[in-house]
C-alpha positions as a Markdown table, in Angstrom:
| # | Residue | x | y | z |
|---|---|---|---|---|
| 1 | Met | 0.0 | -0.3 | 0.0 |
| 2 | Phe | 2.9 | 2.4 | 0.5 |
| 3 | Val | 3.9 | 2.3 | -3.1 |
| 4 | Ala | 0.0 | 3.3 | -3.9 |
| 5 | Arg | 0.2 | 5.8 | -1.4 |
| 6 | Arg | 3.6 | 6.8 | -3.2 |
| 7 | Cys | 2.1 | 7.2 | -7.0 |
| 8 | Tyr | -0.7 | 8.7 | -6.1 |
| 9 | Glu | 1.4 | 11.1 | -4.6 |
| 10 | Leu | 3.0 | 11.9 | -7.6 |
| 11 | Met | 0.1 | 11.9 | -9.5 |
| 12 | Leu | -1.2 | 14.6 | -7.3 |
| 13 | Gln | 2.3 | 16.4 | -7.5 |
| 14 | Arg | 1.6 | 16.4 | -11.2 |
| 15 | Thr | -1.5 | 17.4 | -11.6 |
| 16 | Leu | -0.3 | 20.6 | -9.9 |
| 17 | Glu | 2.9 | 21.2 | -12.4 |
| 18 | Arg | 1.7 | 19.7 | -16.4 |
| 19 | Lys | -1.1 | 21.4 | -18.2 |
| 20 | Thr | -3.0 | 20.2 | -20.9 |
| 21 | Phe | -5.3 | 22.7 | -23.5 |
| 22 | Gly | -4.5 | 25.6 | -21.4 |
| 23 | Lys | -5.5 | 24.2 | -18.0 |
| 24 | Tyr | -3.3 | 22.3 | -15.0 |
| 25 | Leu | -4.4 | 18.4 | -15.1 |
| 26 | Trp | -6.1 | 19.2 | -11.8 |
| 27 | Gln | -8.8 | 21.1 | -13.3 |
| 28 | His | -10.2 | 18.6 | -15.5 |
| 29 | Gly | -13.1 | 16.7 | -14.6 |
| 30 | Ser | -11.6 | 13.7 | -14.9 |
| 31 | Val | -8.8 | 14.1 | -13.5 |
| 32 | Gln | -10.8 | 15.2 | -10.1 |
| 33 | Arg | -12.5 | 11.9 | -10.9 |
| 34 | Asp | -9.0 | 9.6 | -10.8 |
| 35 | Ile | -7.9 | 12.0 | -7.6 |
| 36 | Ala | -11.3 | 11.1 | -5.7 |
| 37 | Asp | -11.0 | 7.6 | -6.8 |
| 38 | Ser | -7.7 | 7.2 | -5.3 |
| 39 | Phe | -8.1 | 8.9 | -2.6 |
| 40 | Ser | -11.0 | 6.7 | -1.2 |
| 41 | Glu | -9.4 | 3.5 | -2.5 |
| 42 | Leu | -6.6 | 4.3 | -0.6 |
| 43 | Gln | -8.6 | 4.9 | 2.7 |
| 44 | Ala | -10.6 | 1.9 | 2.2 |
| 45 | Ala | -7.0 | -0.6 | 2.1 |
| 46 | Arg | -6.3 | 0.8 | 5.2 |
| 47 | Leu | -9.3 | 0.9 | 7.1 |
| 48 | Leu | -9.2 | -2.7 | 5.9 |
| 49 | Thr | -5.9 | -3.5 | 7.3 |
| 50 | Leu | -6.8 | -1.8 | 10.4 |
| 51 | Asn | -9.8 | -3.9 | 10.7 |
| 52 | Cys | -8.1 | -7.0 | 10.0 |
| 53 | Ala | -5.4 | -6.1 | 12.0 |
| 54 | His | -7.9 | -5.8 | 15.1 |
| 55 | Leu | -9.2 | -8.8 | 14.4 |
| 56 | Met | -6.0 | -10.5 | 14.9 |
| 57 | Asp | -5.3 | -8.5 | 18.0 |
| 58 | Glu | -8.8 | -9.4 | 19.8 |
| 59 | His | -9.4 | -13.2 | 18.7 |
| 60 | Gly | -6.5 | -14.7 | 16.6 |
| 61 | Pro | -5.2 | -15.2 | 13.0 |
| 62 | Lys | -7.3 | -18.0 | 12.3 |
| 63 | Gln | -10.4 | -16.2 | 13.4 |
| 64 | Ala | -9.5 | -13.2 | 11.3 |
| 65 | Arg | -8.8 | -15.5 | 7.8 |
| 66 | Gln | -11.4 | -14.1 | 6.1 |
| 67 | Phe | -10.5 | -10.5 | 6.3 |
| 68 | Ile | -6.7 | -11.6 | 5.3 |
| 69 | Ser | -8.0 | -13.3 | 2.1 |
| 70 | Ser | -10.3 | -10.6 | 1.3 |
| 71 | Ile | -7.0 | -8.0 | 2.1 |
| 72 | Lys | -5.1 | -10.3 | -0.5 |
| 73 | Val | -7.6 | -9.4 | -3.4 |
| 74 | Ala | -9.0 | -6.1 | -2.9 |
| 75 | Val | -5.8 | -4.2 | -2.1 |
| 76 | Pro | -3.7 | -5.2 | -4.7 |
| 77 | Gln | -6.9 | -4.8 | -7.1 |
| 78 | Leu | -7.3 | -1.1 | -5.7 |
| 79 | Thr | -3.5 | -0.3 | -5.6 |
| 80 | Ser | -2.9 | -1.4 | -9.0 |
| 81 | Ala | -6.0 | 0.9 | -9.8 |
| 82 | Val | -4.0 | 4.1 | -8.3 |
| 83 | Ile | -1.3 | 3.2 | -9.9 |
| 84 | Asp | -2.6 | 3.0 | -13.5 |
| 85 | Arg | -4.5 | 6.5 | -12.8 |
| 86 | Ala | -1.1 | 7.8 | -12.0 |
| 87 | Val | 0.3 | 6.2 | -14.8 |
| 88 | Gln | -2.6 | 7.7 | -16.8 |
| 89 | Ile | -1.9 | 11.3 | -15.5 |
| 90 | Phe | 1.6 | 11.0 | -16.7 |
| 91 | Gly | 0.8 | 10.1 | -19.9 |
| 92 | Gly | 3.8 | 8.7 | -22.1 |
| 93 | Ala | 6.2 | 9.5 | -18.9 |
| 94 | Gly | 4.5 | 7.0 | -16.9 |
| 95 | Val | 5.5 | 4.3 | -18.7 |
| 96 | Ser | 9.2 | 5.3 | -18.9 |
| 97 | Ala | 12.1 | 5.1 | -16.5 |
| 98 | Asp | 12.2 | 8.6 | -15.3 |
| 99 | Phe | 9.5 | 7.8 | -12.8 |
| 100 | Val | 8.9 | 4.6 | -10.5 |
| 101 | Leu | 5.4 | 4.5 | -11.7 |
| 102 | Ser | 5.7 | 1.6 | -14.6 |
| 103 | Lys | 7.9 | -0.5 | -12.3 |
| 104 | Ala | 5.2 | 0.1 | -9.6 |
| 105 | Leu | 2.6 | -1.8 | -11.8 |
| 106 | Ala | 4.7 | -4.7 | -12.8 |
| 107 | Asn | 5.8 | -5.2 | -9.3 |
| 108 | Leu | 2.4 | -5.1 | -8.3 |
| 109 | Arg | 1.5 | -8.0 | -10.7 |
| 110 | Thr | 4.2 | -10.0 | -9.7 |
| 111 | Leu | 3.4 | -10.2 | -6.3 |
| 112 | Arg | -0.4 | -10.8 | -7.0 |
| 113 | Ile | 0.7 | -13.9 | -8.7 |
| 114 | Ala | 3.3 | -14.7 | -6.1 |
| 115 | Asp | 0.4 | -14.3 | -2.9 |
| 116 | Gly | -1.6 | -17.0 | -4.8 |
| 117 | Pro | -4.7 | -16.2 | -7.2 |
| 118 | Asp | -7.3 | -13.9 | -6.5 |
| 119 | Glu | -9.4 | -16.7 | -7.6 |
| 120 | Val | -8.4 | -19.1 | -4.5 |
| 121 | His | -8.4 | -16.3 | -2.2 |
| 122 | Arg | -11.8 | -15.8 | -3.5 |
| 123 | Arg | -12.6 | -19.1 | -2.5 |
| 124 | Ser | -11.7 | -18.6 | 1.0 |
| 125 | Val | -13.6 | -15.6 | 2.0 |
| 126 | Ala | -16.7 | -16.8 | -0.1 |
| 127 | Leu | -16.8 | -20.6 | 2.1 |
| 128 | Leu | -16.0 | -19.2 | 5.6 |
| 129 | Glu | -19.1 | -16.7 | 4.8 |
| 130 | Leu | -21.2 | -19.2 | 3.7 |
| 131 | Arg | -20.0 | -21.6 | 6.5 |
| 132 | Arg | -21.0 | -18.5 | 8.9 |
| 133 | Leu | -24.4 | -18.7 | 7.2 |
| 134 | Tyr | -24.8 | -22.0 | 7.6 |
| 135 | Arg | -23.9 | -22.1 | 11.5 |
| 136 | Glu | -26.7 | -19.3 | 12.1 |
| 137 | Val | -29.3 | -20.9 | 9.7 |
| 138 | Phe | -29.1 | -24.9 | 11.2 |
| 139 | Gly | -27.6 | -24.0 | 14.3 |
| 140 | Thr | -24.3 | -26.2 | 13.8 |
| 141 | Asp | -21.4 | -26.9 | 11.5 |
| 142 | Pro | -21.9 | -28.0 | 8.3 |
| 143 | Pro | -20.4 | -31.3 | 7.3 |
| 144 | Arg | -17.7 | -30.7 | 5.5 |
| 145 | Ser | -18.9 | -32.4 | 2.3 |
| 146 | Lys | -21.2 | -29.3 | 1.5 |
| 147 | Leu | -18.9 | -26.5 | 2.5 |
């Protein structure tokens, strides 16, 4: 998430320095939307992480498994979106070696593969959620063959 925050800061700085069509980038509505979306996604990642850390502190890592898996999908995806927006705002310079953006995007994609496919983490989240619901509805753990 640090990398996404750094790319976001670079994006903000770029919007204050660069002009297109006689206006600073920050004056364009689409750039304002990109800034707002990136801000929201960074906050969401931060809060997901803090909530998971709190659950781990209170109940241990086993009870936080679902949240850990959720973070392994959500945070890299939204980090990728933030970095991609920064690349867009930088234009051709965003994919050059002059800035960290292209390297950050490539490294993030590699990390998502190394940590296991998103579908594995999604499956874990879904099965844990379904087991929780099964317990609420039937008052017992589901048989292993069902969930």
